[in-house]
C-alpha positions in Angstrom: 81.5 24.7 -55.3 81.6 22.0 -56.9 79.2 19.3 -57.7 80.2 17.1 -54.8 79.5 20.0 -52.0 76.3 20.7 -53.8 75.3 17.1 -53.5 75.9 17.1 -49.9 74.4 20.3 -49.1 70.9 19.3 -50.4 70.9 15.8 -49.2 71.7 17.4 -45.5 68.8 19.7 -46.7 66.3 16.7 -47.7 67.3 15.2 -44.3 66.4 18.4 -42.3 63.3 19.1 -44.0 62.3 15.3 -43.7 62.9 15.8 -39.9 60.7 18.5 -39.5 58.1 16.7 -41.4 57.6 13.5 -38.9 58.1 15.9 -36.0 54.7 17.9 -37.6 53.3 14.6 -38.6 54.1 13.6 -34.8 52.2 16.7 -33.5 49.1 16.1 -35.5 49.2 12.7 -34.8 49.1 13.8 -30.4 46.4 16.2 -30.8 44.0 14.2 -32.7 44.7 11.8 -30.2 44.5 14.0 -27.2 40.8 15.0 -29.1 39.7 11.8 -30.0 40.6 10.7 -26.2 38.8 13.8 -25.0 35.1 12.9 -26.6 35.7 9.7 -26.3 35.7 10.1 -22.0 33.0 13.2 -22.4 35.7 15.8 -21.3 34.5 19.1 -20.9 37.7 20.8 -20.5 41.5 20.3 -22.1 44.2 21.7 -19.9 47.8 21.7 -21.3 49.4 23.1 -18.8 53.8 24.6 -19.0 56.1 22.7 -16.1 60.0 23.5 -16.0 60.8 19.9 -18.0 57.2 17.5 -18.2 54.0 19.4 -19.5 50.8 17.7 -18.1 47.5 17.2 -19.6 44.1 17.3 -17.6 40.9 16.2 -18.6 37.5 17.8 -16.9 35.3 14.9 -16.3 32.2 15.2 -14.5 33.6 18.2 -12.6 36.4 16.9 -11.8 39.9 17.2 -13.5 41.9 14.0 -14.4 46.0 13.6 -15.4 45.6 12.3 -18.7 49.2 12.3 -19.9 53.0 13.8 -19.7 54.5 15.3 -22.7 57.9 17.0 -23.0 58.6 20.8 -23.1 59.4 20.5 -26.6 57.0 18.7 -27.9 54.2 20.4 -25.5 55.3 24.1 -27.0 54.7 22.6 -30.5 51.8 21.0 -29.4 50.6 24.5 -27.8 51.6 26.3 -31.6 49.2 24.1 -33.6 46.7 24.5 -31.3 47.2 28.7 -31.4 47.3 28.6 -35.4 44.2 26.1 -35.2 42.3 29.3 -33.5 43.7 32.2 -35.0 45.9 33.0 -31.8 48.9 35.4 -32.5 51.8 32.6 -31.9 53.8 35.2 -31.5 52.7 36.6 -28.9 53.5 34.8 -25.7 53.6 37.7 -23.1 49.5 38.2 -23.4 46.3 36.0 -22.3 44.4 35.7 -25.7 41.3 33.7 -26.6 40.0 31.9 -29.6 37.8 29.3 -31.3 38.5 26.3 -33.2 36.1 23.0 -34.4 37.4 19.7 -33.3 36.0 16.0 -34.0 36.4 12.2 -34.4 37.3 12.5 -38.0 39.9 15.2 -38.2 38.7 16.1 -41.6 35.0 17.0 -40.4 35.1 18.6 -37.3 31.7 18.8 -35.8 33.1 19.9 -31.7 33.0 24.0 -31.2 36.0 24.5 -29.1 36.5 27.6 -26.8 40.2 28.6 -26.7 41.9 30.6 -23.6 45.8 30.9 -23.3 47.6 31.9 -20.3 50.6 33.0 -19.5 52.6 31.3 -16.7 55.8 30.7 -15.0 57.3 28.0 -17.1 55.2 29.2 -20.6 51.8 29.1 -21.7 48.9 27.5 -20.3 46.1 26.2 -22.8 42.3 25.7 -21.8 39.9 24.0 -24.1 36.2 24.7 -23.0 34.7 21.6 -25.6 31.1 23.3 -26.6 28.2 20.9 -27.5 26.8 20.8 -30.8 23.9 18.6 -30.1 20.7 19.5 -30.2 19.4 16.5 -28.3 21.5 18.6 -25.5 19.3 21.1 -25.1 15.8 19.6 -24.6 14.7 20.7 -21.4 13.7 17.5 -19.9 17.5 16.7 -19.9 18.3 19.4 -17.9 17.3 18.0 -14.3 13.7 19.4 -13.6 11.1 17.7 -11.3 8.0 17.3 -13.5 6.4 19.9 -11.8 9.2 22.3 -12.0 9.2 21.8 -15.4 5.7 22.2 -16.2 6.9 26.3 -14.4 9.4 26.5 -16.3 7.5 25.9 -19.4 4.8 28.0 -18.2 7.3 31.0 -17.4 9.2 30.7 -20.7 5.5 30.8 -22.7 4.4 34.1 -21.2 4.9 37.2 -23.9 6.7 39.4 -22.1 8.5 39.7 -18.7 12.0 39.0 -16.8 13.0 35.5 -16.1 16.5 34.8 -14.2 18.6 31.5 -14.0 20.9 31.5 -11.0 24.0 29.7 -9.2 27.1 29.8 -9.2 29.8 29.6 -12.4 29.6 26.0 -13.8 26.5 25.2 -12.1 25.0 25.0 -15.7 23.3 28.2 -15.8 24.0 29.0 -19.9 23.1 25.4 -20.9 19.1 26.2 -18.8 19.2 29.6 -21.2 20.3 28.1 -24.4 18.0 25.2 -23.7 14.8 28.0 -23.2 15.8 29.2 -26.5 15.7 25.9 -28.5 12.3 25.1 -27.1 11.4 28.7 -28.2 12.9 28.8 -31.1 10.6 29.2 -34.2 9.8 31.3 -36.9 7.0 32.9 -35.5 9.6 34.5 -33.0 12.2 37.1 -33.6 15.1 36.2 -30.6 18.2 37.6 -29.9 20.6 36.8 -27.8 24.2 38.9 -26.2 27.0 36.7 -24.8 30.3 36.5 -23.6 31.3 34.6 -25.3 28.9 32.5 -27.5 28.9 28.8 -26.7 26.7 27.4 -29.5 25.4 28.5 -32.8 21.6 28.7 -32.3 20.2 28.5 -36.3 17.4 30.9 -36.2 18.6 33.0 -33.2 20.4 36.2 -33.7 23.7 36.1 -31.8 25.6 38.8 -31.1 29.4 38.7 -29.2 30.0 40.7 -26.9 33.6 42.6 -28.2 34.4 45.6 -25.8 37.9 46.5 -27.8 35.7 47.1 -31.0 33.5 49.5 -28.3 30.9 46.3 -28.5 29.8 46.9 -24.9 27.0 44.8 -23.4 24.7 48.2 -22.9 25.3 49.4 -26.6 24.2 45.9 -27.5 20.7 45.7 -25.9 19.9 48.8 -26.7 20.8 48.5 -30.3 18.5 44.8 -30.2 15.9 46.7 -28.6 15.5 48.6 -32.3 16.1 45.4 -34.1 11.9 44.4 -33.0 12.6 41.4 -30.6 10.2 39.0 -29.4 13.0 37.2 -26.7 15.4 38.7 -25.6 18.9 36.5 -24.0 21.4 38.3 -22.1 24.0 36.1 -20.8 24.6 37.5 -17.4 23.6 41.2 -15.9 26.6 41.8 -14.0 26.0 45.7 -13.6 23.1 48.3 -12.7 23.3 49.7 -16.6 23.0 45.8 -17.9 20.1 45.5 -15.1 18.4 48.8 -15.8 18.2 47.9 -19.4 16.6 44.1 -18.6 13.9 45.4 -17.1 13.2 48.1 -19.6 12.9 45.5 -22.3 10.7 43.4 -19.7 8.6 46.3 -19.5 8.1 47.5 -22.8 6.7 43.8 -24.6 10.1 41.5 -24.5 10.6 38.2 -23.0 13.6 38.6 -21.1 16.3 35.4 -20.0 19.1 36.5 -18.1 21.7 34.9 -15.6 23.1 35.6 -12.2 25.2 34.8 -9.5 23.8 34.0 -6.6 23.5 30.8 -3.8 19.8 30.7 -4.6 16.6 32.0 -6.4 15.5 34.2 -3.8 18.6 36.1 -3.5 18.7 37.0 -6.8 15.8 39.7 -5.6 18.0 41.1 -3.2 20.5 41.5 -6.0 18.2 43.4 -8.2 17.7 45.8 -5.7 21.5 46.2 -5.2 22.1 46.9 -8.4 19.5 49.9 -7.9 16.1 48.6 -9.6 13.2 50.1 -7.8 11.3 46.5 -5.8 8.4 47.7 -7.5 9.7 47.5 -10.9 11.1 44.1 -9.5 7.7 42.6 -8.1 6.0 44.1 -11.7 8.6 42.5 -14.2 9.8 39.6 -12.8 8.2 36.1 -13.7 10.6 33.0 -12.3 13.5 32.8 -10.9 15.4 29.3 -10.7 18.5 28.5 -9.1 20.2 25.1 -10.3 23.7 22.9 -9.4 25.2 20.4 -11.3 26.2 17.2 -9.1 27.7 13.3 -10.3 25.4 11.0 -10.5 25.5 7.5 -9.2 27.0 5.1 -11.8 23.9 2.6 -12.7 26.5 0.0 -14.2 28.2 -0.4 -10.8 24.6 -1.0 -9.2 24.2 -4.3 -10.8 24.7 -8.2 -9.3 27.7 -8.6 -11.1 29.4 -5.2 -10.6 28.6 -5.3 -6.8 31.1 -7.9 -5.9 33.9 -5.8 -7.4 32.6 -2.4 -8.6 36.2 -1.2 -9.5 36.2 -2.9 -12.8 33.6 -1.4 -13.9 33.9 -0.5 -17.8 31.7 2.3 -17.4 32.9 4.5 -14.7 36.1 2.8 -15.1 35.8 2.4 -11.3 35.2 5.9 -9.7 31.7 5.1 -9.0 29.5 7.9 -10.8 28.5 8.8 -14.4 27.5 11.8 -15.6 25.7 14.6 -13.7 22.5 16.2 -13.1 21.0 19.3 -12.7 19.7 20.0 -8.9 16.6 22.8 -9.4 14.8 25.3 -7.4 11.8 27.1 -9.1 10.1 29.9 -8.0 7.4 31.0 -9.8 6.2 34.7 -8.7 2.5 34.6 -8.3 1.2 38.0 -7.6 0.2 37.0 -4.0 3.9 37.0 -4.1 4.9 40.1 -6.3 2.9 42.3 -3.5 4.6 40.5 -0.7 8.4 41.6 -2.6 7.0 45.3 -3.5 5.6 45.1 0.5 9.7 44.6 1.2 9.1 40.9 3.0 12.0 39.0 5.2 13.8 36.6 2.4 12.9 33.9 4.9 9.0 35.2 5.0 9.3 35.0 1.6 10.7 31.0 1.2 7.8 30.1 3.8 5.3 31.7 1.8 6.6 30.2 -1.9 6.7 27.0 -0.2 2.8 27.2 0.6 2.6 27.4 -3.0 4.5 24.6 -4.1 8.2 25.4 -4.4 11.0 23.4 -3.7 14.2 24.2 -2.3 17.5 23.3 -3.5 18.3 21.3 0.0 14.9 19.8 -0.5 15.4 18.7 -4.1 18.8 17.1 -3.6 17.3 15.2 -0.5 14.5 13.8 -2.9 17.6 12.8 -5.5 19.5 11.0 -2.5 16.1 9.2 -1.7 15.6 7.8 -5.2 19.3 6.9 -5.4 20.2 9.1 -8.1 22.8 10.6 -6.0 24.8 9.9 -2.8 25.3 12.0 0.7 29.0 12.9 -1.1 26.9 14.4 -3.7 24.8 16.1 -0.9 27.8 18.2 0.0 28.7 19.0 -3.4 25.4 20.3 -4.2 26.1 22.8 -0.7 29.6 24.1 -2.6 30.5 26.1 -4.8 32.4 23.8 -6.9 31.6 22.5 -10.6 
């Protein structure tokens, strides 16, 4: 091969390499722009979907999904590959779901936010969902969860107990995990040995011994809880009571001098009692171990900027909510303290309706009542009232 041919081939290779480098730079830029816009928009989730020709990217903001942009199929495939590399997923595996984690930030060189990454094979390719996890300890202040002052006093009193069971209930997406993390943050000091078992670990808490559920490695909830009980714990957080084995271990831990915090998927606080009984826990143990049950929903708040005299004339021009009318979310809660009187009535197996009536005599505020109070205060509106009674985010 003569010298001219070698020069031609070398030039062609350089052009090809340069083209790939430009494409890589473009993908890196698209990714960082998406990250920055998601953070500025207060998005909780980023959805990158696989379409036949165009691939939509949607952001979940205050519980609702909004179309952010559409990418070509080619660009989207390369973006998905980059995300999988960052999340340490297998880029060659496109037929099975995968889960991973990565960190993002407004400064690409100093990422400060954790993201949980999930891939799912669909008809036209892989869909990626990134859950942006807050890393701010300010977000874990109990005063920022939406409790009424009297409810907060009850909840603080409950989590200051040396032992017993505290349950946080509600549908998926109602903010139960944040309430548990906030309780752990409140309790977290050098005098307590705090352990948690989670699926997955959503926020890193210094001073808390966090253990991730890992069934592929044989690390199941019951195995982790039994191991934690041998670690001299003061406080145990169980991400979710999901079966009878976990429920019995939680009760056992609460009986033997540990404070146990966990969640249940029930619609209200009182339903948690029936749920535990369904899982095989004797009613007398439920009554003796339960300290407090809360239930909650997350609802959108009315945009305060829209209420100003200037904005009322043309709310569609509001720069804060961009004409949406809502900005941010708040929790709506009910807090049921299991008093000695209620414990006796639970043991006697009175009906849920009668238990609710007795608890209201002791100052219990139901979700419906709490919602009506917030509507009257102008924090939320009637649309939010319907949302609070649904299973939506």
